[in-house]
mmCIF entry with sequence, helices, sheets and N, C-alpha, C, O atoms, coordinates in Angstrom:
data_MODEL
# 
_entry.id   MODEL 
# 
_entity.id                         1 
_entity.type                       polymer 
_entity.pdbx_number_of_molecules   1 
# 
_entity_poly.entity_id                      1 
_entity_poly.type                           'polypeptide(L)' 
_entity_poly.nstd_linkage                   no 
_entity_poly.nstd_monomer                   no 
_entity_poly.pdbx_seq_one_letter_code       KGKYGLDIRKTFFTMRVVKHWNRLPGGVVDAPSLEIFKIRLDGALSNLL 
_entity_poly.pdbx_seq_one_letter_code_can   KGKYGLDIRKTFFTMRVVKHWNRLPGGVVDAPSLEIFKIRLDGALSNLL 
_entity_poly.pdbx_strand_id                 A 
# 
loop_
_entity_poly_seq.entity_id 
_entity_poly_seq.num 
_entity_poly_seq.mon_id 
_entity_poly_seq.hetero 
1 1  LYS n 
1 2  GLY n 
1 3  LYS n 
1 4  TYR n 
1 5  GLY n 
1 6  LEU n 
1 7  ASP n 
1 8  ILE n 
1 9  ARG n 
1 10 LYS n 
1 11 THR n 
1 12 PHE n 
1 13 PHE n 
1 14 THR n 
1 15 MET n 
1 16 ARG n 
1 17 VAL n 
1 18 VAL n 
1 19 LYS n 
1 20 HIS n 
1 21 TRP n 
1 22 ASN n 
1 23 ARG n 
1 24 LEU n 
1 25 PRO n 
1 26 GLY n 
1 27 GLY n 
1 28 VAL n 
1 29 VAL n 
1 30 ASP n 
1 31 ALA n 
1 32 PRO n 
1 33 SER n 
1 34 LEU n 
1 35 GLU n 
1 36 ILE n 
1 37 PHE n 
1 38 LYS n 
1 39 ILE n 
1 40 ARG n 
1 41 LEU n 
1 42 ASP n 
1 43 GLY n 
1 44 ALA n 
1 45 LEU n 
1 46 SER n 
1 47 ASN n 
1 48 LEU n 
1 49 LEU n 
# 
_struct_asym.id          A 
_struct_asym.entity_id   1 
# 
loop_
_struct_conf.conf_type_id 
_struct_conf.id 
_struct_conf.pdbx_PDB_helix_id 
_struct_conf.beg_label_comp_id 
_struct_conf.beg_label_asym_id 
_struct_conf.beg_label_seq_id 
_struct_conf.pdbx_beg_PDB_ins_code 
_struct_conf.end_label_comp_id 
_struct_conf.end_label_asym_id 
_struct_conf.end_label_seq_id 
_struct_conf.pdbx_end_PDB_ins_code 
_struct_conf.beg_auth_comp_id 
_struct_conf.beg_auth_asym_id 
_struct_conf.beg_auth_seq_id 
_struct_conf.end_auth_comp_id 
_struct_conf.end_auth_asym_id 
_struct_conf.end_auth_seq_id 
_struct_conf.pdbx_PDB_helix_class 
_struct_conf.details 
_struct_conf.pdbx_PDB_helix_length 
HELX_P HELX_P1 AA1 GLY A 2  ? ARG A 9  ? GLY A 2  ARG A 9  1 ? 8  
HELX_P HELX_P2 AA2 PHE A 13 ? ARG A 23 ? PHE A 13 ARG A 23 1 ? 11 
HELX_P HELX_P3 AA3 GLY A 26 ? VAL A 29 ? GLY A 26 VAL A 29 1 ? 4  
HELX_P HELX_P4 AA4 LEU A 34 ? LEU A 48 ? LEU A 34 LEU A 48 1 ? 15 
# 
_struct_conf_type.id          HELX_P 
_struct_conf_type.criteria    ? 
_struct_conf_type.reference   ? 
# 
loop_
_atom_site.group_PDB 
_atom_site.id 
_atom_site.type_symbol 
_atom_site.label_atom_id 
_atom_site.label_alt_id 
_atom_site.label_comp_id 
_atom_site.label_asym_id 
_atom_site.label_entity_id 
_atom_site.label_seq_id 
_atom_site.pdbx_PDB_ins_code 
_atom_site.Cartn_x 
_atom_site.Cartn_y 
_atom_site.Cartn_z 
_atom_site.occupancy 
_atom_site.B_iso_or_equiv 
_atom_site.pdbx_formal_charge 
_atom_site.auth_seq_id 
_atom_site.auth_comp_id 
_atom_site.auth_asym_id 
_atom_site.auth_atom_id 
_atom_site.pdbx_PDB_model_num 
ATOM 1   N N  . LYS A 1 1  ? -10.798 2.521   12.273 1.00 0.00 ? 1  LYS A N  1 
ATOM 2   C CA . LYS A 1 1  ? -10.854 1.081   12.080 1.00 0.00 ? 1  LYS A CA 1 
ATOM 3   C C  . LYS A 1 1  ? -9.827  0.630   11.040 1.00 0.00 ? 1  LYS A C  1 
ATOM 4   O O  . LYS A 1 1  ? -9.109  -0.340  11.281 1.00 0.00 ? 1  LYS A O  1 
ATOM 5   N N  . GLY A 1 2  ? -9.738  1.298   9.905  1.00 0.00 ? 2  GLY A N  1 
ATOM 6   C CA . GLY A 1 2  ? -8.811  0.903   8.854  1.00 0.00 ? 2  GLY A CA 1 
ATOM 7   C C  . GLY A 1 2  ? -7.358  0.995   9.283  1.00 0.00 ? 2  GLY A C  1 
ATOM 8   O O  . GLY A 1 2  ? -6.560  0.109   8.978  1.00 0.00 ? 2  GLY A O  1 
ATOM 9   N N  . LYS A 1 3  ? -7.009  2.064   9.990  1.00 0.00 ? 3  LYS A N  1 
ATOM 10  C CA . LYS A 1 3  ? -5.631  2.235   10.447 1.00 0.00 ? 3  LYS A CA 1 
ATOM 11  C C  . LYS A 1 3  ? -5.246  1.143   11.429 1.00 0.00 ? 3  LYS A C  1 
ATOM 12  O O  . LYS A 1 3  ? -4.116  0.655   11.395 1.00 0.00 ? 3  LYS A O  1 
ATOM 13  N N  . TYR A 1 4  ? -6.159  0.752   12.299 1.00 0.00 ? 4  TYR A N  1 
ATOM 14  C CA . TYR A 1 4  ? -5.884  -0.298  13.275 1.00 0.00 ? 4  TYR A CA 1 
ATOM 15  C C  . TYR A 1 4  ? -5.548  -1.612  12.569 1.00 0.00 ? 4  TYR A C  1 
ATOM 16  O O  . TYR A 1 4  ? -4.613  -2.307  12.967 1.00 0.00 ? 4  TYR A O  1 
ATOM 17  N N  . GLY A 1 5  ? -6.293  -1.948  11.542 1.00 0.00 ? 5  GLY A N  1 
ATOM 18  C CA . GLY A 1 5  ? -6.047  -3.181  10.797 1.00 0.00 ? 5  GLY A CA 1 
ATOM 19  C C  . GLY A 1 5  ? -4.678  -3.185  10.136 1.00 0.00 ? 5  GLY A C  1 
ATOM 20  O O  . GLY A 1 5  ? -4.014  -4.221  10.096 1.00 0.00 ? 5  GLY A O  1 
ATOM 21  N N  . LEU A 1 6  ? -4.249  -2.046  9.619  1.00 0.00 ? 6  LEU A N  1 
ATOM 22  C CA . LEU A 1 6  ? -2.943  -1.964  8.987  1.00 0.00 ? 6  LEU A CA 1 
ATOM 23  C C  . LEU A 1 6  ? -1.826  -2.097  10.007 1.00 0.00 ? 6  LEU A C  1 
ATOM 24  O O  . LEU A 1 6  ? -0.796  -2.705  9.712  1.00 0.00 ? 6  LEU A O  1 
ATOM 25  N N  . ASP A 1 7  ? -2.002  -1.547  11.192 1.00 0.00 ? 7  ASP A N  1 
ATOM 26  C CA . ASP A 1 7  ? -0.977  -1.643  12.226 1.00 0.00 ? 7  ASP A CA 1 
ATOM 27  C C  . ASP A 1 7  ? -0.788  -3.076  12.695 1.00 0.00 ? 7  ASP A C  1 
ATOM 28  O O  . ASP A 1 7  ? 0.333   -3.473  13.009 1.00 0.00 ? 7  ASP A O  1 
ATOM 29  N N  . ILE A 1 8  ? -1.849  -3.855  12.749 1.00 0.00 ? 8  ILE A N  1 
ATOM 30  C CA . ILE A 1 8  ? -1.739  -5.246  13.187 1.00 0.00 ? 8  ILE A CA 1 
ATOM 31  C C  . ILE A 1 8  ? -0.921  -6.054  12.186 1.00 0.00 ? 8  ILE A C  1 
ATOM 32  O O  . ILE A 1 8  ? -0.142  -6.919  12.588 1.00 0.00 ? 8  ILE A O  1 
ATOM 33  N N  . ARG A 1 9  ? -1.080  -5.793  10.905 1.00 0.00 ? 9  ARG A N  1 
ATOM 34  C CA . ARG A 1 9  ? -0.340  -6.541  9.887  1.00 0.00 ? 9  ARG A CA 1 
ATOM 35  C C  . ARG A 1 9  ? 1.166   -6.376  10.043 1.00 0.00 ? 9  ARG A C  1 
ATOM 36  O O  . ARG A 1 9  ? 1.920   -7.299  9.737  1.00 0.00 ? 9  ARG A O  1 
ATOM 37  N N  . LYS A 1 10 ? 1.609   -5.234  10.506 1.00 0.00 ? 10 LYS A N  1 
ATOM 38  C CA . LYS A 1 10 ? 3.039   -4.985  10.668 1.00 0.00 ? 10 LYS A CA 1 
ATOM 39  C C  . LYS A 1 10 ? 3.652   -5.869  11.739 1.00 0.00 ? 10 LYS A C  1 
ATOM 40  O O  . LYS A 1 10 ? 4.867   -6.069  11.745 1.00 0.00 ? 10 LYS A O  1 
ATOM 41  N N  . THR A 1 11 ? 2.848   -6.402  12.643 1.00 0.00 ? 11 THR A N  1 
ATOM 42  C CA . THR A 1 11 ? 3.386   -7.197  13.741 1.00 0.00 ? 11 THR A CA 1 
ATOM 43  C C  . THR A 1 11 ? 3.376   -8.690  13.449 1.00 0.00 ? 11 THR A C  1 
ATOM 44  O O  . THR A 1 11 ? 3.900   -9.464  14.250 1.00 0.00 ? 11 THR A O  1 
ATOM 45  N N  . PHE A 1 12 ? 2.798   -9.122  12.333 1.00 0.00 ? 12 PHE A N  1 
ATOM 46  C CA . PHE A 1 12 ? 2.797   -10.543 11.999 1.00 0.00 ? 12 PHE A CA 1 
ATOM 47  C C  . PHE A 1 12 ? 4.225   -11.036 11.818 1.00 0.00 ? 12 PHE A C  1 
ATOM 48  O O  . PHE A 1 12 ? 5.062   -10.345 11.237 1.00 0.00 ? 12 PHE A O  1 
ATOM 49  N N  . PHE A 1 13 ? 4.494   -12.233 12.318 1.00 0.00 ? 13 PHE A N  1 
ATOM 50  C CA . PHE A 1 13 ? 5.827   -12.822 12.223 1.00 0.00 ? 13 PHE A CA 1 
ATOM 51  C C  . PHE A 1 13 ? 6.294   -12.904 10.768 1.00 0.00 ? 13 PHE A C  1 
ATOM 52  O O  . PHE A 1 13 ? 7.424   -12.534 10.450 1.00 0.00 ? 13 PHE A O  1 
ATOM 53  N N  . THR A 1 14 ? 5.426   -13.385 9.899  1.00 0.00 ? 14 THR A N  1 
ATOM 54  C CA . THR A 1 14 ? 5.837   -13.551 8.501  1.00 0.00 ? 14 THR A CA 1 
ATOM 55  C C  . THR A 1 14 ? 6.193   -12.224 7.853  1.00 0.00 ? 14 THR A C  1 
ATOM 56  O O  . THR A 1 14 ? 7.120   -12.161 7.046  1.00 0.00 ? 14 THR A O  1 
ATOM 57  N N  . MET A 1 15 ? 5.479   -11.177 8.190  1.00 0.00 ? 15 MET A N  1 
ATOM 58  C CA . MET A 1 15 ? 5.780   -9.875  7.607  1.00 0.00 ? 15 MET A CA 1 
ATOM 59  C C  . MET A 1 15 ? 7.149   -9.385  8.066  1.00 0.00 ? 15 MET A C  1 
ATOM 60  O O  . MET A 1 15 ? 7.903   -8.816  7.276  1.00 0.00 ? 15 MET A O  1 
ATOM 61  N N  . ARG A 1 16 ? 7.471   -9.602  9.332  1.00 0.00 ? 16 ARG A N  1 
ATOM 62  C CA . ARG A 1 16 ? 8.775   -9.173  9.846  1.00 0.00 ? 16 ARG A CA 1 
ATOM 63  C C  . ARG A 1 16 ? 9.901   -9.990  9.228  1.00 0.00 ? 16 ARG A C  1 
ATOM 64  O O  . ARG A 1 16 ? 10.944  -9.436  8.881  1.00 0.00 ? 16 ARG A O  1 
ATOM 65  N N  . VAL A 1 17 ? 9.707   -11.293 9.084  1.00 0.00 ? 17 VAL A N  1 
ATOM 66  C CA . VAL A 1 17 ? 10.749  -12.161 8.539  1.00 0.00 ? 17 VAL A CA 1 
ATOM 67  C C  . VAL A 1 17 ? 10.996  -11.856 7.065  1.00 0.00 ? 17 VAL A C  1 
ATOM 68  O O  . VAL A 1 17 ? 12.148  -11.766 6.640  1.00 0.00 ? 17 VAL A O  1 
ATOM 69  N N  . VAL A 1 18 ? 9.943   -11.697 6.291  1.00 0.00 ? 18 VAL A N  1 
ATOM 70  C CA . VAL A 1 18 ? 10.089  -11.429 4.857  1.00 0.00 ? 18 VAL A CA 1 
ATOM 71  C C  . VAL A 1 18 ? 10.842  -10.130 4.631  1.00 0.00 ? 18 VAL A C  1 
ATOM 72  O O  . VAL A 1 18 ? 11.665  -10.045 3.719  1.00 0.00 ? 18 VAL A O  1 
ATOM 73  N N  . LYS A 1 19 ? 10.579  -9.132  5.434  1.00 0.00 ? 19 LYS A N  1 
ATOM 74  C CA . LYS A 1 19 ? 11.273  -7.846  5.290  1.00 0.00 ? 19 LYS A CA 1 
ATOM 75  C C  . LYS A 1 19 ? 12.784  -8.036  5.445  1.00 0.00 ? 19 LYS A C  1 
ATOM 76  O O  . LYS A 1 19 ? 13.558  -7.496  4.655  1.00 0.00 ? 19 LYS A O  1 
ATOM 77  N N  . HIS A 1 20 ? 13.203  -8.787  6.441  1.00 0.00 ? 20 HIS A N  1 
ATOM 78  C CA . HIS A 1 20 ? 14.634  -9.011  6.671  1.00 0.00 ? 20 HIS A CA 1 
ATOM 79  C C  . HIS A 1 20 ? 15.226  -9.955  5.626  1.00 0.00 ? 20 HIS A C  1 
ATOM 80  O O  . HIS A 1 20 ? 16.361  -9.764  5.190  1.00 0.00 ? 20 HIS A O  1 
ATOM 81  N N  . TRP A 1 21 ? 14.464  -10.972 5.223  1.00 0.00 ? 21 TRP A N  1 
ATOM 82  C CA . TRP A 1 21 ? 14.940  -11.916 4.204  1.00 0.00 ? 21 TRP A CA 1 
ATOM 83  C C  . TRP A 1 21 ? 15.235  -11.171 2.907  1.00 0.00 ? 21 TRP A C  1 
ATOM 84  O O  . TRP A 1 21 ? 16.250  -11.433 2.261  1.00 0.00 ? 21 TRP A O  1 
ATOM 85  N N  . ASN A 1 22 ? 14.372  -10.259 2.525  1.00 0.00 ? 22 ASN A N  1 
ATOM 86  C CA . ASN A 1 22 ? 14.554  -9.515  1.276  1.00 0.00 ? 22 ASN A CA 1 
ATOM 87  C C  . ASN A 1 22 ? 15.751  -8.575  1.332  1.00 0.00 ? 22 ASN A C  1 
ATOM 88  O O  . ASN A 1 22 ? 16.253  -8.159  0.288  1.00 0.00 ? 22 ASN A O  1 
ATOM 89  N N  . ARG A 1 23 ? 16.208  -8.239  2.512  1.00 0.00 ? 23 ARG A N  1 
ATOM 90  C CA . ARG A 1 23 ? 17.365  -7.350  2.656  1.00 0.00 ? 23 ARG A CA 1 
ATOM 91  C C  . ARG A 1 23 ? 18.691  -8.106  2.658  1.00 0.00 ? 23 ARG A C  1 
ATOM 92  O O  . ARG A 1 23 ? 19.752  -7.483  2.607  1.00 0.00 ? 23 ARG A O  1 
ATOM 93  N N  . LEU A 1 24 ? 18.649  -9.435  2.715  1.00 0.00 ? 24 LEU A N  1 
ATOM 94  C CA . LEU A 1 24 ? 19.887  -10.219 2.719  1.00 0.00 ? 24 LEU A CA 1 
ATOM 95  C C  . LEU A 1 24 ? 20.568  -10.139 1.356  1.00 0.00 ? 24 LEU A C  1 
ATOM 96  O O  . LEU A 1 24 ? 19.896  -10.064 0.327  1.00 0.00 ? 24 LEU A O  1 
ATOM 97  N N  . PRO A 1 25 ? 21.904  -10.155 1.346  1.00 0.00 ? 25 PRO A N  1 
ATOM 98  C CA . PRO A 1 25 ? 22.620  -10.180 0.069  1.00 0.00 ? 25 PRO A CA 1 
ATOM 99  C C  . PRO A 1 25 ? 22.299  -11.456 -0.711 1.00 0.00 ? 25 PRO A C  1 
ATOM 100 O O  . PRO A 1 25 ? 21.989  -12.487 -0.113 1.00 0.00 ? 25 PRO A O  1 
ATOM 101 N N  . GLY A 1 26 ? 22.370  -11.390 -2.015 1.00 0.00 ? 26 GLY A N  1 
ATOM 102 C CA . GLY A 1 26 ? 22.062  -12.542 -2.860 1.00 0.00 ? 26 GLY A CA 1 
ATOM 103 C C  . GLY A 1 26 ? 22.938  -13.746 -2.587 1.00 0.00 ? 26 GLY A C  1 
ATOM 104 O O  . GLY A 1 26 ? 22.476  -14.882 -2.687 1.00 0.00 ? 26 GLY A O  1 
ATOM 105 N N  . GLY A 1 27 ? 24.195  -13.517 -2.243 1.00 0.00 ? 27 GLY A N  1 
ATOM 106 C CA . GLY A 1 27 ? 25.101  -14.629 -1.953 1.00 0.00 ? 27 GLY A CA 1 
ATOM 107 C C  . GLY A 1 27 ? 24.679  -15.439 -0.748 1.00 0.00 ? 27 GLY A C  1 
ATOM 108 O O  . GLY A 1 27 ? 24.957  -16.636 -0.672 1.00 0.00 ? 27 GLY A O  1 
ATOM 109 N N  . VAL A 1 28 ? 24.019  -14.806 0.183  1.00 0.00 ? 28 VAL A N  1 
ATOM 110 C CA . VAL A 1 28 ? 23.522  -15.515 1.369  1.00 0.00 ? 28 VAL A CA 1 
ATOM 111 C C  . VAL A 1 28 ? 22.288  -16.328 1.000  1.00 0.00 ? 28 VAL A C  1 
ATOM 112 O O  . VAL A 1 28 ? 22.192  -17.509 1.336  1.00 0.00 ? 28 VAL A O  1 
ATOM 113 N N  . VAL A 1 29 ? 21.362  -15.705 0.319  1.00 0.00 ? 29 VAL A N  1 
ATOM 114 C CA . VAL A 1 29 ? 20.097  -16.359 -0.034 1.00 0.00 ? 29 VAL A CA 1 
ATOM 115 C C  . VAL A 1 29 ? 20.329  -17.533 -0.978 1.00 0.00 ? 29 VAL A C  1 
ATOM 116 O O  . VAL A 1 29 ? 19.645  -18.551 -0.872 1.00 0.00 ? 29 VAL A O  1 
ATOM 117 N N  . ASP A 1 30 ? 21.276  -17.408 -1.896 1.00 0.00 ? 30 ASP A N  1 
ATOM 118 C CA . ASP A 1 30 ? 21.520  -18.442 -2.903 1.00 0.00 ? 30 ASP A CA 1 
ATOM 119 C C  . ASP A 1 30 ? 22.569  -19.463 -2.480 1.00 0.00 ? 30 ASP A C  1 
ATOM 120 O O  . ASP A 1 30 ? 23.115  -20.163 -3.332 1.00 0.00 ? 30 ASP A O  1 
ATOM 121 N N  . ALA A 1 31 ? 22.858  -19.563 -1.203 1.00 0.00 ? 31 ALA A N  1 
ATOM 122 C CA . ALA A 1 31 ? 23.856  -20.519 -0.717 1.00 0.00 ? 31 ALA A CA 1 
ATOM 123 C C  . ALA A 1 31 ? 23.441  -21.943 -1.095 1.00 0.00 ? 31 ALA A C  1 
ATOM 124 O O  . ALA A 1 31 ? 22.267  -22.296 -0.990 1.00 0.00 ? 31 ALA A O  1 
ATOM 125 N N  . PRO A 1 32 ? 24.404  -22.760 -1.535 1.00 0.00 ? 32 PRO A N  1 
ATOM 126 C CA . PRO A 1 32 ? 24.069  -24.108 -1.999 1.00 0.00 ? 32 PRO A CA 1 
ATOM 127 C C  . PRO A 1 32 ? 23.747  -25.110 -0.888 1.00 0.00 ? 32 PRO A C  1 
ATOM 128 O O  . PRO A 1 32 ? 23.179  -26.168 -1.158 1.00 0.00 ? 32 PRO A O  1 
ATOM 129 N N  . SER A 1 33 ? 24.101  -24.786 0.348  1.00 0.00 ? 33 SER A N  1 
ATOM 130 C CA . SER A 1 33 ? 23.813  -25.715 1.446  1.00 0.00 ? 33 SER A CA 1 
ATOM 131 C C  . SER A 1 33 ? 23.509  -24.923 2.711  1.00 0.00 ? 33 SER A C  1 
ATOM 132 O O  . SER A 1 33 ? 23.790  -23.728 2.801  1.00 0.00 ? 33 SER A O  1 
ATOM 133 N N  . LEU A 1 34 ? 22.936  -25.609 3.671  1.00 0.00 ? 34 LEU A N  1 
ATOM 134 C CA . LEU A 1 34 ? 22.602  -24.960 4.942  1.00 0.00 ? 34 LEU A CA 1 
ATOM 135 C C  . LEU A 1 34 ? 23.861  -24.493 5.665  1.00 0.00 ? 34 LEU A C  1 
ATOM 136 O O  . LEU A 1 34 ? 23.883  -23.410 6.251  1.00 0.00 ? 34 LEU A O  1 
ATOM 137 N N  . GLU A 1 35 ? 24.894  -25.306 5.621  1.00 0.00 ? 35 GLU A N  1 
ATOM 138 C CA . GLU A 1 35 ? 26.149  -24.948 6.294  1.00 0.00 ? 35 GLU A CA 1 
ATOM 139 C C  . GLU A 1 35 ? 26.732  -23.656 5.716  1.00 0.00 ? 35 GLU A C  1 
ATOM 140 O O  . GLU A 1 35 ? 27.144  -22.768 6.463  1.00 0.00 ? 35 GLU A O  1 
ATOM 141 N N  . ILE A 1 36 ? 26.762  -23.557 4.406  1.00 0.00 ? 36 ILE A N  1 
ATOM 142 C CA . ILE A 1 36 ? 27.284  -22.344 3.756  1.00 0.00 ? 36 ILE A CA 1 
ATOM 143 C C  . ILE A 1 36 ? 26.358  -21.166 4.023  1.00 0.00 ? 36 ILE A C  1 
ATOM 144 O O  . ILE A 1 36 ? 26.825  -20.044 4.218  1.00 0.00 ? 36 ILE A O  1 
ATOM 145 N N  . PHE A 1 37 ? 25.049  -21.408 4.033  1.00 0.00 ? 37 PHE A N  1 
ATOM 146 C CA . PHE A 1 37 ? 24.093  -20.348 4.356  1.00 0.00 ? 37 PHE A CA 1 
ATOM 147 C C  . PHE A 1 37 ? 24.390  -19.771 5.735  1.00 0.00 ? 37 PHE A C  1 
ATOM 148 O O  . PHE A 1 37 ? 24.406  -18.553 5.912  1.00 0.00 ? 37 PHE A O  1 
ATOM 149 N N  . LYS A 1 38 ? 24.625  -20.646 6.714  1.00 0.00 ? 38 LYS A N  1 
ATOM 150 C CA . LYS A 1 38 ? 24.898  -20.183 8.079  1.00 0.00 ? 38 LYS A CA 1 
ATOM 151 C C  . LYS A 1 38 ? 26.172  -19.348 8.137  1.00 0.00 ? 38 LYS A C  1 
ATOM 152 O O  . LYS A 1 38 ? 26.214  -18.313 8.803  1.00 0.00 ? 38 LYS A O  1 
ATOM 153 N N  . ILE A 1 39 ? 27.199  -19.797 7.443  1.00 0.00 ? 39 ILE A N  1 
ATOM 154 C CA . ILE A 1 39 ? 28.474  -19.064 7.435  1.00 0.00 ? 39 ILE A CA 1 
ATOM 155 C C  . ILE A 1 39 ? 28.293  -17.684 6.799  1.00 0.00 ? 39 ILE A C  1 
ATOM 156 O O  . ILE A 1 39 ? 28.760  -16.675 7.327  1.00 0.00 ? 39 ILE A O  1 
ATOM 157 N N  . ARG A 1 40 ? 27.610  -17.663 5.666  1.00 0.00 ? 40 ARG A N  1 
ATOM 158 C CA . ARG A 1 40 ? 27.398  -16.387 4.966  1.00 0.00 ? 40 ARG A CA 1 
ATOM 159 C C  . ARG A 1 40 ? 26.469  -15.466 5.751  1.00 0.00 ? 40 ARG A C  1 
ATOM 160 O O  . ARG A 1 40 ? 26.657  -14.250 5.762  1.00 0.00 ? 40 ARG A O  1 
ATOM 161 N N  . LEU A 1 41 ? 25.470  -16.050 6.407  1.00 0.00 ? 41 LEU A N  1 
ATOM 162 C CA . LEU A 1 41 ? 24.559  -15.245 7.224  1.00 0.00 ? 41 LEU A CA 1 
ATOM 163 C C  . LEU A 1 41 ? 25.309  -14.617 8.392  1.00 0.00 ? 41 LEU A C  1 
ATOM 164 O O  . LEU A 1 41 ? 25.108  -13.442 8.700  1.00 0.00 ? 41 LEU A O  1 
ATOM 165 N N  . ASP A 1 42 ? 26.173  -15.395 9.042  1.00 0.00 ? 42 ASP A N  1 
ATOM 166 C CA . ASP A 1 42 ? 26.982  -14.835 10.131 1.00 0.00 ? 42 ASP A CA 1 
ATOM 167 C C  . ASP A 1 42 ? 27.824  -13.667 9.632  1.00 0.00 ? 42 ASP A C  1 
ATOM 168 O O  . ASP A 1 42 ? 27.942  -12.648 10.312 1.00 0.00 ? 42 ASP A O  1 
ATOM 169 N N  . GLY A 1 43 ? 28.406  -13.813 8.451  1.00 0.00 ? 43 GLY A N  1 
ATOM 170 C CA . GLY A 1 43 ? 29.204  -12.733 7.878  1.00 0.00 ? 43 GLY A CA 1 
ATOM 171 C C  . GLY A 1 43 ? 28.372  -11.499 7.579  1.00 0.00 ? 43 GLY A C  1 
ATOM 172 O O  . GLY A 1 43 ? 28.794  -10.376 7.856  1.00 0.00 ? 43 GLY A O  1 
ATOM 173 N N  . ALA A 1 44 ? 27.195  -11.704 7.014  1.00 0.00 ? 44 ALA A N  1 
ATOM 174 C CA . ALA A 1 44 ? 26.326  -10.572 6.678  1.00 0.00 ? 44 ALA A CA 1 
ATOM 175 C C  . ALA A 1 44 ? 25.850  -9.861  7.937  1.00 0.00 ? 44 ALA A C  1 
ATOM 176 O O  . ALA A 1 44 ? 25.791  -8.632  7.975  1.00 0.00 ? 44 ALA A O  1 
ATOM 177 N N  . LEU A 1 45 ? 25.513  -10.628 8.963  1.00 0.00 ? 45 LEU A N  1 
ATOM 178 C CA . LEU A 1 45 ? 25.035  -10.016 10.203 1.00 0.00 ? 45 LEU A CA 1 
ATOM 179 C C  . LEU A 1 45 ? 26.156  -9.314  10.955 1.00 0.00 ? 45 LEU A C  1 
ATOM 180 O O  . LEU A 1 45 ? 25.918  -8.296  11.605 1.00 0.00 ? 45 LEU A O  1 
ATOM 181 N N  . SER A 1 46 ? 27.369  -9.839  10.877 1.00 0.00 ? 46 SER A N  1 
ATOM 182 C CA . SER A 1 46 ? 28.483  -9.189  11.573 1.00 0.00 ? 46 SER A CA 1 
ATOM 183 C C  . SER A 1 46 ? 28.814  -7.844  10.930 1.00 0.00 ? 46 SER A C  1 
ATOM 184 O O  . SER A 1 46 ? 29.329  -6.947  11.597 1.00 0.00 ? 46 SER A O  1 
ATOM 185 N N  . ASN A 1 47 ? 28.522  -7.701  9.644  1.00 0.00 ? 47 ASN A N  1 
ATOM 186 C CA . ASN A 1 47 ? 28.751  -6.418  8.964  1.00 0.00 ? 47 ASN A CA 1 
ATOM 187 C C  . ASN A 1 47 ? 27.773  -5.349  9.429  1.00 0.00 ? 47 ASN A C  1 
ATOM 188 O O  . ASN A 1 47 ? 28.037  -4.157  9.274  1.00 0.00 ? 47 ASN A O  1 
ATOM 189 N N  . LEU A 1 48 ? 26.646  -5.766  9.998  1.00 0.00 ? 48 LEU A N  1 
ATOM 190 C CA . LEU A 1 48 ? 25.652  -4.804  10.471 1.00 0.00 ? 48 LEU A CA 1 
ATOM 191 C C  . LEU A 1 48 ? 26.028  -4.210  11.818 1.00 0.00 ? 48 LEU A C  1 
ATOM 192 O O  . LEU A 1 48 ? 25.582  -3.116  12.165 1.00 0.00 ? 48 LEU A O  1 
ATOM 193 N N  . LEU A 1 49 ? 26.839  -4.919  12.570 1.00 0.00 ? 49 LEU A N  1 
ATOM 194 C CA . LEU A 1 49 ? 27.186  -4.446  13.920 1.00 0.00 ? 49 LEU A CA 1 
ATOM 195 C C  . LEU A 1 49 ? 28.397  -3.589  13.942 1.00 0.00 ? 49 LEU A C  1 
ATOM 196 O O  . LEU A 1 49 ? 28.803  -3.122  15.006 1.00 0.00 ? 49 LEU A O  1 
# 
């Protein structure tokens, strides 16, 4: 029963998003505007591929 409950938590949307958000570089997270955030996010994601 306990293991099942822990496995369900891993699939929550918020848990998945927070994990990836915390892995973003500080320059992306601290962007002063949405436009700059998008540009920096594209750059960070392109480095992963």
